[in-house]
MARLOKOL-563199 format. One line per 5 residues: for each residue x, y, z of N, C-alpha, C, O. Coordinates in Angstrom, 1 decimal, padded with zeros to 4 digits. Atoms other than C-alpha are relative to their C-alpha. Layout:
BEGIN
X,Y,Z,X,Y,Z,X,Y,Z,X,Y,Z | ...
***
This chain:
BEGIN
-001.4,-000.4,-000.1,196.6,185.8,185.2,000.7,-000.1,-001.3,001.4,000.8,-001.8 | -000.6,000.2,001.3,197.7,184.3,181.9,-000.5,001.0,-001.0,000.3,001.5,-001.9 | 000.6,-001.0,000.9,195.3,186.6,180.0,000.6,001.4,000.2,000.9,002.1,-000.8 | -000.5,-001.3,-000.4,196.5,189.7,181.8,001.5,000.1,-000.5,001.9,001.1,-001.0 | -001.4,000.0,000.4,200.2,188.8,181.2,000.1,000.0,-001.5,001.0,000.7,-002.0
-000.1,-000.1,001.5,199.5,188.2,177.5,-000.4,001.4,-000.5,000.3,001.8,-001.4 | 000.4,-001.4,000.4,197.8,191.6,177.2,001.1,001.0,000.3,001.3,001.9,-000.5 | -001.2,-000.8,-000.3,200.9,193.1,178.8,001.2,-000.3,-000.9,002.2,000.5,-001.0 | -001.1,000.4,000.9,203.1,191.3,176.2,001.0,-000.8,000.7,002.1,-001.0,000.1 | -000.9,000.9,-000.8,204.7,189.0,178.8,-000.3,-001.4,-000.3,-001.5,-001.8,-000.2
000.3,001.4,000.4,205.1,185.4,177.7,000.1,-000.8,001.3,001.1,-000.9,002.0 | 000.1,000.9,-001.1,204.0,183.0,180.4,-001.1,-001.0,-000.3,-002.2,-000.7,-000.7 | 000.9,001.1,000.3,202.4,179.6,179.9,-000.6,-000.5,001.3,-000.2,-000.1,002.4 | 000.7,000.6,-001.1,200.1,177.7,182.2,001.0,-000.8,000.8,001.0,-000.8,002.1 | -001.0,000.8,-000.7,202.9,175.3,183.1,001.0,000.9,000.7,001.4,000.5,001.8
-000.9,-000.8,-000.6,205.3,178.1,183.8,-000.6,000.7,001.2,000.2,001.1,002.2 | 000.6,-000.6,-001.2,202.8,179.6,186.2,-000.2,-001.0,001.1,000.0,-000.7,002.3 | 000.2,001.0,-001.0,201.9,176.4,188.0,001.2,-000.7,000.5,001.2,-001.2,001.6 | -001.3,000.6,-000.3,205.4,175.0,188.0,001.1,001.0,-000.3,002.0,000.7,-001.2 | -001.0,-001.0,000.3,207.6,178.1,188.1,001.4,-000.4,000.3,001.7,-001.1,001.2
-001.4,000.2,-000.2,211.3,178.0,187.8,000.7,001.4,000.1,000.1,002.4,-000.3 | -000.7,-001.3,-000.2,213.9,180.7,188.6,000.2,000.7,-001.4,000.0,001.9,-001.5 | -000.3,-000.5,001.3,214.7,181.1,184.9,-001.3,000.7,-000.6,-001.2,001.8,-001.1 | 001.3,-000.5,000.6,211.0,181.6,183.8,-000.4,001.3,000.8,-000.8,002.3,000.1 | 000.5,-001.1,-000.8,210.2,184.0,186.7,001.0,001.2,-000.2,000.5,002.3,-000.3
-000.9,-001.1,000.2,213.4,186.0,186.1,-000.3,000.7,-001.4,-000.3,001.9,-001.5 | 000.4,-000.6,001.3,212.4,186.5,182.4,-001.2,000.8,000.1,-001.3,001.9,-000.5 | 001.3,-000.7,-000.1,208.9,187.5,183.3,000.3,001.3,000.8,-000.3,002.4,000.4 | -000.3,-001.2,-000.8,210.3,190.0,185.9,000.7,001.0,-000.9,000.5,002.2,-000.8 | -000.8,-000.9,000.9,212.7,191.4,183.3,-001.0,000.7,-001.0,-000.9,001.9,-001.3
001.0,-000.6,000.9,209.7,191.9,180.9,-000.8,001.0,000.7,-001.1,002.1,000.2 | 000.8,-000.9,-000.7,207.7,193.6,183.6,000.8,001.3,000.4,000.3,002.4,000.3 | -000.9,-001.2,-000.3,210.7,195.9,184.6,000.1,000.8,-001.3,000.0,002.1,-001.2 | -000.1,-000.7,001.3,211.1,196.8,180.9,-001.3,000.8,-000.3,-001.3,001.9,-000.7 | 001.3,-000.6,000.3,207.4,197.5,180.5,-000.4,001.2,000.9,-000.8,002.2,000.4
000.5,-001.0,-001.0,206.7,199.5,183.7,001.1,001.0,000.4,000.8,002.1,000.9 | -001.0,-000.9,-000.5,210.1,201.0,184.5,001.1,000.4,-001.1,002.0,001.2,-000.8 | -001.0,-000.2,001.0,212.0,201.0,181.2,001.4,-000.5,000.3,002.4,000.0,-000.2 | -001.2,000.6,-000.5,214.7,198.9,182.8,000.2,-001.3,-000.7,-000.4,-002.3,-000.3 | -000.2,001.2,000.8,215.9,196.3,180.3,001.1,-000.9,000.6,001.9,-000.5,001.4
-001.1,000.9,-000.4,218.0,193.2,180.8,001.3,000.4,-000.3,002.3,000.2,000.4 | -001.3,-000.6,000.4,220.8,194.9,178.9,000.4,001.0,001.0,001.6,001.2,001.3 | -000.3,-001.0,-000.9,220.6,197.7,181.4,000.7,-000.6,001.3,001.8,-000.1,001.7 | -000.6,000.6,-001.3,221.3,195.5,184.5,001.3,-000.8,-000.3,002.1,-000.9,000.6 | -001.3,000.7,000.3,224.0,193.5,182.7,001.1,001.0,-000.3,002.3,000.5,-000.3
-001.1,-001.0,000.3,225.9,196.7,181.8,000.2,001.0,001.1,000.9,002.0,000.9 | -000.1,-001.0,-001.1,225.6,198.5,185.2,001.5,000.1,000.4,002.2,-000.9,000.4 | -001.3,-000.3,-000.4,228.8,200.1,186.3,-000.1,000.6,001.4,-001.0,001.4,001.7 | -000.1,-000.5,-001.3,229.7,200.7,189.9,001.2,000.9,000.2,002.3,000.5,-000.2 | -001.1,-000.9,000.0,231.8,203.7,190.6,001.2,-000.4,000.9,002.3,000.1,000.7
-001.0,000.4,-000.9,233.8,201.9,193.3,000.7,-001.3,-000.5,001.6,-001.9,000.2 | -000.6,001.2,000.5,234.9,199.0,191.0,001.5,000.1,000.0,002.2,-001.0,000.1 | -001.5,-000.1,000.1,238.4,200.3,190.7,000.7,-000.3,001.3,002.0,-000.4,001.2 | -000.6,000.4,-001.2,239.1,199.6,194.3,000.3,-001.5,000.2,001.1,-001.9,001.1 | -000.1,001.4,-000.1,238.8,195.9,193.8,001.3,-000.5,-000.7,001.7,000.1,-001.7
-001.2,000.6,000.7,241.9,193.8,192.9,-000.4,-000.6,-001.3,000.4,-000.5,-002.3 | 000.5,000.7,001.2,239.8,191.9,190.4,-001.4,000.4,-000.3,-002.3,-000.3,000.0 | 001.4,-000.5,000.2,236.8,194.0,189.4,-000.8,-000.8,-001.0,-002.1,-000.8,-000.8 | 000.8,000.8,000.9,235.8,191.6,186.6,-000.8,-001.1,000.7,-001.8,-001.6,000.2 | 000.7,001.0,-000.8,234.8,189.1,189.3,-001.4,000.5,000.5,-002.3,-000.2,000.6
001.2,-000.6,-000.6,232.1,191.5,190.5,-001.0,000.6,-001.0,-002.0,001.1,-000.7 | 000.9,-000.6,001.0,230.6,192.7,187.2,-001.4,-000.6,000.0,-002.3,000.2,-000.1 | 001.3,000.6,000.0,227.8,190.2,187.2,-000.8,000.3,001.2,-002.0,000.6,001.2 | 000.7,-000.2,-001.2,226.9,190.7,190.8,-000.5,001.4,000.1,-001.6,001.6,000.7 | 000.5,-001.4,000.0,226.6,194.5,190.4,-001.3,000.1,-000.8,-002.2,000.7,-000.4
001.2,000.0,000.8,224.1,194.0,187.6,-001.1,-000.7,000.6,-002.3,-000.3,000.6 | 001.1,000.8,-000.7,222.2,191.4,189.6,-000.6,000.8,001.2,-001.8,000.8,001.4 | 000.5,-000.9,-001.1,222.0,193.8,192.6,-000.9,001.1,-000.6,-002.0,001.4,000.0 | 000.8,-001.0,000.6,220.6,196.5,190.3,-001.4,-000.6,-000.4,-002.4,000.0,-000.3 | 001.3,000.7,000.4,218.0,194.0,188.9,-000.9,-000.2,001.2,-002.0,000.1,001.2
000.8,000.3,-001.2,217.0,192.9,192.4,-000.6,001.2,000.6,-001.8,001.2,001.1 | 000.5,-001.2,-000.6,216.7,196.4,193.7,-001.2,000.6,-000.9,-002.2,001.1,-000.3 | 001.0,-000.6,000.9,214.6,197.5,190.6,-001.3,-000.9,000.1,-002.4,-000.3,000.2 | 001.2,000.8,-000.1,212.2,194.5,190.9,-000.6,000.2,001.3,-001.8,000.2,001.5 | 000.6,-000.2,-001.3,211.8,195.1,194.6,-000.8,001.3,000.0,-001.8,001.4,000.6
000.7,-001.3,000.0,210.9,198.8,193.9,-001.3,-000.2,-000.8,-002.4,000.4,-000.4 | 001.3,000.3,000.8,208.3,197.6,191.2,-001.0,-000.7,000.9,-002.2,-000.3,000.9 | 000.9,000.7,-000.8,206.8,195.1,193.6,-000.5,000.8,001.1,-001.7,000.8,001.4 | 000.4,-000.9,-001.1,206.7,197.6,196.4,-001.0,001.0,-000.5,-002.1,001.3,000.2 | 000.9,-001.0,000.6,205.0,200.2,194.2,-001.3,-000.7,-000.4,-002.4,000.0,-000.5
001.2,000.8,000.4,202.5,197.4,193.2,-000.8,-000.5,001.2,-001.8,-001.1,001.1 | 000.6,000.4,-001.2,201.6,196.8,196.8,000.5,-001.3,000.6,-000.1,-001.8,001.5 | -000.6,001.2,-000.5,203.7,193.7,197.3,001.1,000.3,000.9,002.3,000.4,000.5 | -001.0,-000.5,-000.9,205.5,194.8,200.4,000.9,-001.0,000.6,001.9,-000.7,001.2 | -000.8,001.1,-000.6,206.9,191.4,201.4,000.8,-000.8,-001.1,001.2,-001.9,-000.8
-000.7,000.7,001.1,208.6,190.6,198.1,001.4,-000.2,000.4,002.0,000.7,001.0 | -001.4,000.3,-000.4,212.0,189.0,198.6,000.7,-000.8,-001.1,000.1,-001.3,-002.1 | -000.8,000.8,000.9,214.8,187.2,196.8,-000.5,-001.4,-000.2,-000.4,-001.9,-001.3 | 000.5,001.4,000.1,213.2,183.8,197.5,-001.1,000.0,-001.1,-001.3,-001.1,-001.7 | 001.1,000.0,001.0,210.2,184.8,195.2,000.6,-000.2,-001.4,-000.2,-000.7,-002.3
-000.6,000.2,001.3,212.6,184.7,192.3,000.9,-001.3,000.0,000.8,-002.1,-000.9 | -000.9,001.1,-000.1,215.2,182.2,193.5,-000.7,-001.4,000.2,-000.2,-002.4,-000.3 | 000.7,001.2,-000.3,212.7,179.6,194.7,-001.5,000.2,-000.1,-002.3,000.2,000.9 | 001.4,-000.4,000.1,209.3,180.5,193.2,-001.0,-001.2,000.2,-000.7,-002.3,-000.1 | 001.0,001.0,-000.3,206.2,178.7,194.3,-001.4,000.5,-000.6,-001.6,001.7,-000.5
001.2,-000.4,000.7,202.8,178.7,192.5,-000.9,000.8,000.9,-001.4,001.9,000.5 | 000.9,-000.8,-000.8,200.6,179.9,195.5,000.5,001.4,000.2,-000.3,002.4,000.2 | -000.6,-001.4,-000.2,203.0,182.8,196.2,000.0,000.8,-001.3,-000.3,002.0,-001.2 | 000.0,-000.7,001.2,203.3,183.7,192.6,-001.3,000.5,-000.4,-001.5,001.6,-001.0 | 001.3,-000.5,000.3,199.6,183.9,192.2,-000.4,001.2,000.8,-001.1,002.1,000.3
000.3,-001.1,-000.9,199.4,186.3,195.1,000.7,001.3,-000.6,000.2,002.4,-000.5 | -000.8,-001.1,000.5,202.1,188.5,193.6,-000.7,000.6,-001.3,-000.2,001.5,-001.9
***
């Protein structure tokens, strides 16, 4: 797994694989999205939602819109890769056995 990720240009250490954290897995997923879908971290942080003007305080929702775009994109990538049961928990609370399967 580590060799494959290295060949793809994704940084992942043995400790990050065996003791994954949300931050590490999010960064790896961002790298994979950029590599395979051309969707960079900057893209999801700058996403604009056409309905933002209906909110009283649209600035409150700016982060969540970008996060939703990231989650949807990673779900599409995982689904295209054959991981049909990928969910939010795989990033929010990653576990080594599950990460190895993905």
